[in-house]
C-alpha positions as CSV (number, residue, x, y, z in Angstrom):
1,M,7.1,7.7,22.4
2,N,3.2,9.4,22.7
3,K,0.7,7.3,20.4
4,S,-1.6,9.1,17.9
5,I,-5.7,9.4,19.0
6,S,-5.4,6.8,15.4
7,D,-3.4,4.0,17.0
8,L,-5.3,4.3,20.7
9,I,-8.8,3.9,18.5
10,E,-7.2,0.8,17.3
11,E,-5.7,-0.7,20.2
12,F,-9.4,-0.3,22.2
13,I,-10.9,-1.8,19.2
14,M,-8.4,-4.7,18.8
15,S,-8.3,-5.7,22.6
16,S,-12.8,-5.5,23.0
17,L,-12.4,-7.9,20.2
18,D,-10.0,-10.5,21.8
19,D,-11.5,-13.8,21.0
20,D,-14.2,-12.6,19.5
21,D,-15.6,-12.9,16.0
22,F,-17.0,-9.6,16.2
23,I,-17.6,-6.6,18.0
24,E,-20.9,-4.0,18.4
25,L,-19.6,-0.6,19.2
26,S,-21.6,2.8,18.9
27,R,-19.5,5.5,17.1
28,N,-20.7,8.6,18.9
29,D,-19.7,7.0,22.5
30,L,-16.2,5.9,21.0
31,A,-16.2,9.5,19.7
32,K,-17.0,10.7,23.4
33,F,-15.0,8.4,24.7
34,F,-11.8,9.3,23.0
35,A,-12.8,12.8,23.0
36,C,-12.2,13.2,19.1
37,V,-15.0,13.5,16.0
38,P,-16.7,10.7,14.6
39,S,-14.8,11.1,11.5
40,Q,-12.0,10.1,13.6
41,I,-13.4,7.0,14.5
42,N,-14.4,6.2,10.8
43,Y,-10.6,7.1,9.7
44,V,-9.4,4.5,11.9
45,L,-12.3,1.8,10.7
46,N,-11.4,2.6,7.0
47,T,-7.9,2.9,7.2
48,R,-7.4,-0.2,9.8
49,F,-10.1,-2.8,10.0
50,T,-10.1,-3.3,6.0
51,P,-10.8,-6.4,4.5
52,S,-7.3,-7.1,3.5
53,R,-6.5,-7.0,7.1
54,G,-8.8,-9.4,7.6
55,F,-12.0,-7.3,9.0
56,V,-15.7,-6.7,7.7
57,I,-16.7,-3.3,8.9
58,E,-21.0,-3.2,8.8
59,S,-22.8,-0.2,10.3
60,Q,-26.0,1.4,10.6
61,R,-26.6,5.3,10.8
62,G,-29.2,6.8,13.1
63,G,-30.3,7.2,16.7
64,S,-29.6,3.4,17.4
65,G,-26.6,3.4,15.0
66,Y,-23.8,0.8,15.2
67,I,-20.8,-0.2,13.9
68,K,-20.0,-4.0,14.0
69,V,-16.5,-4.9,13.3
70,I,-16.4,-8.6,12.2
71,K,-12.8,-10.2,12.1
72,M,-12.9,-12.7,8.9
73,Q,-12.3,-16.5,9.7
74,N,-9.0,-18.1,9.0
75,N,-10.8,-20.0,6.3
76,N,-8.1,-19.6,3.7
77,N,-10.5,-20.1,0.9
78,N,-13.2,-17.8,2.2
79,Y,-10.1,-15.3,2.8
80,L,-9.5,-15.7,-1.0
81,K,-12.9,-15.0,-2.1
82,N,-13.0,-11.7,0.0
83,A,-9.6,-11.0,-0.9
84,L,-10.9,-11.9,-5.0
85,S,-13.4,-9.3,-4.5
86,L,-11.2,-6.7,-3.9
87,T,-9.3,-6.6,-6.6
88,D,-12.2,-5.2,-8.7
89,Q,-11.4,-1.9,-8.3
90,P,-8.5,-0.1,-8.7
91,L,-5.8,-0.9,-6.2
92,N,-2.7,1.2,-5.2
93,N,0.7,0.4,-4.3
94,M,0.3,0.2,-0.4
95,Q,-3.6,-1.6,-0.8
96,A,-1.7,-4.3,-2.5
97,N,0.8,-4.5,0.3
98,Q,-1.5,-5.0,2.4
99,L,-3.4,-7.7,0.8
100,L,-0.1,-9.3,0.5
101,D,1.0,-9.2,3.8
102,E,-2.7,-10.2,4.8
103,L,-2.1,-13.4,2.4
104,N,1.7,-13.9,4.2
105,I,0.1,-13.9,7.3
106,R,-2.6,-16.6,6.9
107,D,-0.1,-18.8,5.2
108,V,-1.3,-18.4,2.1
109,L,1.7,-17.0,0.5
110,T,5.6,-17.4,1.7
111,D,7.9,-14.6,3.2
112,R,9.5,-15.3,-0.4
113,E,6.6,-15.1,-2.7
114,S,4.6,-12.1,-1.0
115,S,8.2,-10.2,-1.9
116,I,8.5,-11.1,-5.0
117,I,4.9,-10.3,-6.0
118,K,5.2,-6.8,-4.4
119,S,8.3,-6.5,-6.4
120,A,6.5,-7.1,-9.5
121,I,3.9,-5.0,-8.8
122,N,5.1,-2.1,-7.3
123,T,4.7,1.8,-8.8
124,K,8.1,1.4,-10.5
125,A,7.7,-1.6,-12.4
126,L,4.5,-0.5,-13.3
127,N,5.5,2.8,-15.0
128,N,3.5,3.1,-18.1
129,P,2.8,6.0,-20.6
130,I,-1.1,5.8,-19.9
131,N,-0.9,6.0,-16.0
132,I,-3.2,2.6,-15.5
133,D,-0.9,1.1,-12.7
134,N,-3.6,0.5,-10.2
135,T,-6.2,-0.9,-12.5
136,L,-3.3,-3.0,-13.8
137,R,-1.8,-3.6,-10.3
138,S,-5.3,-4.9,-9.5
139,N,-5.8,-7.6,-12.7
140,I,-2.3,-8.6,-12.0
141,L,-3.2,-9.9,-8.2
142,K,-6.7,-10.7,-9.5
143,Q,-4.9,-13.6,-11.7
144,I,-2.8,-14.5,-8.7
145,I,-5.4,-14.8,-6.4
146,I,-7.2,-16.8,-8.4
147,E,-4.4,-19.5,-9.0
148,L,-4.7,-19.5,-5.2
149,M,-7.6,-20.1,-4.9
150,K,-7.1,-23.3,-7.8
151,R,-4.3,-24.9,-5.4
152,E,-6.4,-24.1,-1.9
153,E,-8.8,-26.7,-3.7
154,E,-6.5,-29.3,-4.6
C-alpha cells in the first residue's frame, strides 16, 4: 500500500522524536526533503500533531525560523488542563473524538467510558434546530474534563 506524503512526513517526525520530549525542525528543510510545499508540512502539523493527540507546536517564522514539536508529558493533570483549554472553542465531532481517544490512551477514561461519551456527543445525538452542536459538544466535554480533574486530585 502506498503511503501519502502526509503519512511519510508524520512518520519522519515521530521517528525523529522517538524518546525525546521535543524536536526542532525547519519547515523549509522538511519541505525540500519531501519535495513538497511548506504548506504540506503545516497541514501535517495542524492535523496530526495536535494537543488532542498529545503534542504542542511552537514555531518562529523568518530566515532562522523553526518548528518545535513538543510531546506533552504523561502527567494526566497537566494533560487535562491542556484538554480543558481546547474546549474553549467549538469542537467538531472528529476533534472531540480525537480528544476522547487521547484521554483513553492516557488511561484517564476507559474504553467503555470513551465510547459512551462519544455516543452522547456525536452529531446525530446533538442534532438541534439552531445548529449549535459544536459549541454544545465543547461545553459538554468541558464539564466532563472538569469532573475528571476533580477525580485526579482525589
